C-alpha positions in Angstrom: -10.7 32.1 54.1 -11.3 35.6 55.0 -10.1 35.6 51.2 -12.8 33.7 49.5 -15.1 35.7 51.9 -14.3 38.8 50.0 -14.2 37.1 46.3 -17.9 35.3 47.2 -18.8 39.3 48.6 -17.6 40.8 45.1 -19.4 37.9 43.0 -22.7 38.8 45.1 -22.6 42.3 44.5 -21.9 42.4 40.8 -24.9 39.8 40.4 -26.8 42.1 42.8 -25.8 45.0 40.1 -26.8 43.4 37.1 -30.0 42.3 38.4 -30.7 45.7 39.9 -29.9 47.4 36.5 -32.4 44.5 35.0 -35.3 46.0 37.2 -34.3 49.9 36.5 -34.1 49.0 33.0 -37.6 47.4 32.7 -38.7 50.4 35.3 -37.7 52.8 32.9 -38.3 50.9 29.2 -40.5 53.3 27.8 -38.1 56.5 27.9 -35.0 54.3 28.2 -32.1 55.2 25.5 -29.2 53.4 27.0 -27.9 51.5 29.6 -24.6 51.1 31.0 -23.0 49.3 34.1 -19.8 51.1 36.0 -20.3 53.8 34.0 -18.6 57.1 34.1 -20.9 58.7 36.9 -22.2 55.6 38.6 -22.5 52.3 39.3 -26.1 51.8 36.9 -26.7 54.7 34.2 -29.8 54.8 32.2 -29.7 57.5 29.7 -33.4 58.6 29.0 -34.7 59.9 25.7 -35.1 63.7 27.4 -30.8 63.6 27.6 -31.8 63.0 31.2 -29.9 60.7 33.7 -31.4 57.9 36.1 -28.2 57.1 38.5 -28.1 54.1 40.7 -25.6 53.3 43.5 -26.1 49.7 43.9 -25.6 48.1 47.5 -25.7 44.8 48.2 -25.6 43.0 51.6 -24.9 39.1 51.5 -27.2 38.4 55.1 -29.1 41.4 54.2 -32.1 40.1 56.7 -29.9 40.4 59.9 -26.6 42.1 59.3 -27.2 46.0 59.1 -23.7 47.1 60.5 -22.5 48.8 57.6 -26.0 50.0 55.8 -25.2 53.3 57.1 -22.3 53.4 55.6 -23.3 52.7 52.3 -25.9 55.5 52.4 -23.3 57.9 53.5 -21.3 56.8 50.4 -24.0 56.5 48.0 -25.2 59.9 48.8 -21.8 61.2 48.3 -21.4 59.4 44.4 -24.9 60.3 43.7 -24.1 64.1 44.7 -21.1 63.7 42.5 -23.0 62.3 39.8 -25.9 64.6 39.6 -22.7 67.7 39.0 -22.0 65.9 35.3 -25.1 65.3 34.2 -28.8 66.1 34.2 -30.2 63.9 36.6 -33.7 63.4 36.5 -33.9 60.6 39.5 -31.2 59.5 41.9 -31.6 55.9 43.6 -29.7 54.1 46.5 -30.7 50.7 45.3 -30.1 47.8 48.0 -31.1 45.0 49.4 -31.3 45.8 52.6 -34.9 45.8 54.4 -33.6 47.7 56.9 -31.3 50.7 54.9 -31.1 53.1 58.0 -30.3 50.4 60.7 -33.1 51.2 62.8 -33.8 49.1 66.2 -37.2 48.1 64.7 -37.7 46.7 61.2 -39.7 49.2 59.2 -42.8 47.8 57.1 -42.3 50.4 54.8 -39.0 48.9 53.2 -41.3 45.7 53.1 -40.8 43.7 49.9 -40.0 45.4 46.5 -40.1 48.5 48.2 -39.6 52.5 46.2 -39.8 55.2 48.8 -38.8 59.0 47.8 -37.4 61.3 50.5 -40.7 62.8 51.0 -42.3 59.8 52.0 -39.5 58.8 54.9 -39.8 58.8 58.7 -38.5 62.0 59.9 -35.5 60.3 61.6 -34.5 58.7 58.5 -34.5 62.9 56.5 -32.2 63.7 59.6 -29.6 60.9 58.9 -29.9 62.0 54.9 -29.9 65.8 55.6 -26.7 65.1 58.3 -24.8 63.1 55.6 -25.7 65.7 52.7 -24.7 68.6 55.4 -21.0 67.1 55.1 -21.0 67.5 50.7 -20.1 70.3 49.5 -22.5 70.4 46.4 -24.8 67.7 47.7 -27.9 66.1 45.4 -31.5 67.5 45.2 -33.9 65.4 47.8 -36.8 66.0 45.7 -34.5 63.4 43.4 -33.6 60.9 45.8 -35.1 57.5 46.4 -33.9 54.6 48.1 -35.2 51.1 46.7 -35.0 48.0 48.0 -35.0 45.1 46.0 -35.0 41.8 47.9 -32.2 40.0 46.8 -30.9 36.8 49.4 -29.6 33.7 49.6 -27.3 31.3 47.4 -30.8 29.4 45.8 -31.7 30.9 42.9 -35.6 30.7 43.1 -35.2 32.9 46.3 -32.4 35.2 45.6 -34.2 35.6 41.7 -37.6 35.7 42.8 -38.4 39.2 42.6 -36.2 40.1 39.4 -38.4 37.2 37.9 -41.8 39.0 39.1 -40.7 42.0 37.5 -40.1 40.2 34.0 -43.3 38.3 34.1 -45.0 42.1 35.0 -43.3 43.3 31.9 -44.0 40.2 29.7 -47.4 40.2 30.6 -47.8 43.9 29.6 -46.7 43.2 26.3 -49.0 40.2 26.2 -46.8 37.4 25.1 -48.1 34.3 25.5 -44.8 32.3 24.6 -44.5 29.2 26.6 -41.5 29.6 29.1 -40.3 33.0 27.8 -40.2 34.8 31.1 -37.1 32.7 32.4 -35.6 32.2 29.0 -35.4 36.0 28.5 -34.3 36.5 32.4 -31.4 34.6 31.7 -30.4 36.1 28.6 -30.6 39.6 30.0 -28.3 38.8 32.9 -25.6 36.8 30.1 -26.1 40.1 28.3 -25.3 42.4 31.1 -23.0 40.6 32.9 -21.1 39.7 29.6 -20.9 43.5 28.4 -20.1 44.7 32.3 -16.7 42.4 32.4 -15.6 44.4 29.5 -13.7 47.6 29.5 -15.5 50.5 29.8 -15.9 51.4 26.2 -18.0 48.0 25.5 -20.4 47.9 28.6 -23.1 50.6 27.2 -26.3 48.9 26.0 -29.0 50.6 23.7 -32.8 49.9 23.9 -32.3 47.6 20.7 -29.5 45.8 22.1 -31.9 45.1 25.2 -35.4 44.4 23.2 -33.6 42.5 20.7 -33.8 39.7 23.5 -37.6 39.4 23.2 -37.9 39.5 19.7 -35.4 36.9 19.4 -37.5 34.8 21.4 -40.6 35.4 20.0 -39.0 34.1 15.8 -37.6 31.2 17.8 -37.1 28.9 14.4 -38.4 25.9 16.2 -42.0 27.3 17.5 -42.5 28.9 14.2 -41.8 27.0 10.9 -45.2 24.9 9.5 -45.1 21.9 7.9 -46.4 24.0 4.7 -43.4 26.0 4.5 -40.8 23.3 5.5 -41.9 21.1 2.6 -40.1 23.4 0.0 -37.0 22.3 1.8 -35.2 19.2 1.2 -34.9 17.3 4.6 -31.1 17.5 5.1 -30.8 20.9 3.5 -33.8 22.4 6.1 -31.6 20.8 9.1 -28.7 22.3 8.6 -30.4 25.5 7.8 -32.1 25.5 11.6 -29.0 24.9 13.1 -27.4 27.9 11.8 -30.3 30.0 11.9 -29.4 31.6 15.5 -26.5 32.4 14.5 -26.9 34.5 11.5 -29.8 36.3 13.2 -27.8 37.0 16.0 -24.8 37.9 13.5 -27.3 40.9 11.9 -25.4 44.3 13.1 -28.6 45.9 13.5 -30.8 43.3 14.5 -33.9 45.4 15.6 -33.5 48.0 12.7 -33.3 45.2 10.3 -36.3 43.5 11.3 -38.6 46.5 11.6 -37.0 47.4 7.6 -38.3 44.6 6.7 -41.8 44.6 8.1 -41.9 47.6 6.5 -41.2 46.2 3.1 -43.6 43.9 3.4 -46.0 46.8 4.4 -45.3 48.1 1.1 -45.4 44.8 -1.2 -48.0 44.6 -3.7 -49.3 41.4 -5.1 -52.1 39.8 -6.6 -52.0 36.9 -4.2 -54.4 36.5 -1.2 -53.2 37.4 2.3 -52.4 34.2 3.2 -50.2 33.9 0.6 -49.0 37.3 0.3 -45.9 36.4 2.9 -44.8 33.3 0.7 -44.7 35.4 -2.3 -43.1 38.0 -0.4 -40.6 35.7 0.9 -39.9 34.0 -2.5 -39.5 37.5 -4.6 -37.8 39.4 -2.3 -35.4 37.2 -0.2 -32.4 38.4 -2.3 -33.1 42.1 -0.9 -31.5 41.0 2.3 -28.6 39.0 1.4 -26.3 41.8 2.5 -28.1 42.5 6.1 -27.0 38.8 6.9 -23.3 37.4 7.5 -23.4 33.9 5.8 -19.6 33.0 5.5 -18.9 30.0 4.4 -22.7 28.8 3.4 -23.4 27.6 -0.4 -25.9 29.3 -2.3 -29.0 26.6 -1.5 -27.8 27.2 2.2 -28.2 30.8 2.3 -31.0 30.7 0.3 -33.4 29.0 2.7 -32.0 30.9 5.5 -32.6 34.5 4.4 -36.1 32.7 3.7 -37.1 31.1 6.7 -36.1 34.5 8.5 -38.2 36.8 6.4 -40.9 34.4 7.1 -40.5 34.1 10.6 -40.8 37.6 11.1 -43.5 38.3 8.9 -45.7 35.4 10.7 -45.0 37.4 13.8 -45.5 40.8 12.6 -48.3 41.6 14.9 -46.6 40.4 18.0 -43.1 42.9 17.1 -45.1 45.6 16.4 -46.8 45.2 20.3 -43.4 44.5 21.7 -42.1 47.8 19.6 -45.3 49.5 20.9 -45.1 48.3 24.2 -41.1 49.5 25.3 -41.7 52.7 23.0 -39.1 51.9 20.3 -38.7 54.0 17.3 -36.0 53.8 15.1 
């Protein structure tokens, strides 16, 4: 029984770490370069465009609303590892991210940590500062408190709707800022990010780093979902049985593209430079029909016959171009440059 509890605690802790990483990622998305779990310097590492880092120590408590016995121990350990990390890289911010609403084990719950809270050192109560200062005095090279923050991310129970409610809200806000109106994209996006981060985090150290393009690809792939975009006029150019096979292979093919975001943006750049006598409405079809062979090397189409290969590339190009305004809005919204 005790072994099962420990195993469950580890799973819960890693689940919190993954979702904490998603939240921190979105809070820093415009300046983000890479995201890493279980990195060289901390539980969560965000490398920014200016080559500085946001380092975060993730500490989860299964019964966070009532179990405070280890929160000071968690604080002490976080201050030590964050101090050590800050000696190895240029840190812009050092964060203890926890689900405990009482990270200092005060006798009475402090409402400053209610909900999804962000508290810098200088905004804490004097008693909390004294506790931090006492721990830092025992560290040979302590962190700079001007960079230190405690972030409380509510995360509790085995009920998904309750456990992930704040993370869902953060994703909803992100989608709202990008002005994406795709029905159900929020839930799908969170699931994709959770699986992507978890999958990478369970691999060896060399494989757990995610580039910004890996992260925003999830958004773009949902926007160009073939089932939502292809119109009847374009579909009429394909034999019905061939079209069905193409649709089945569509997601597999675009996911196999090595530099996915870069390829999509290159295609849109090529389209912008494309000259034609056709009207704007027909320009897209003209580009797809005359330029599709230029992109054969961008997509892995093993064991596909020529008709399927041609159809797949044409549909991919069509979807990208039809959604060029949305893709450009995503690119600008996250400050993404190739």
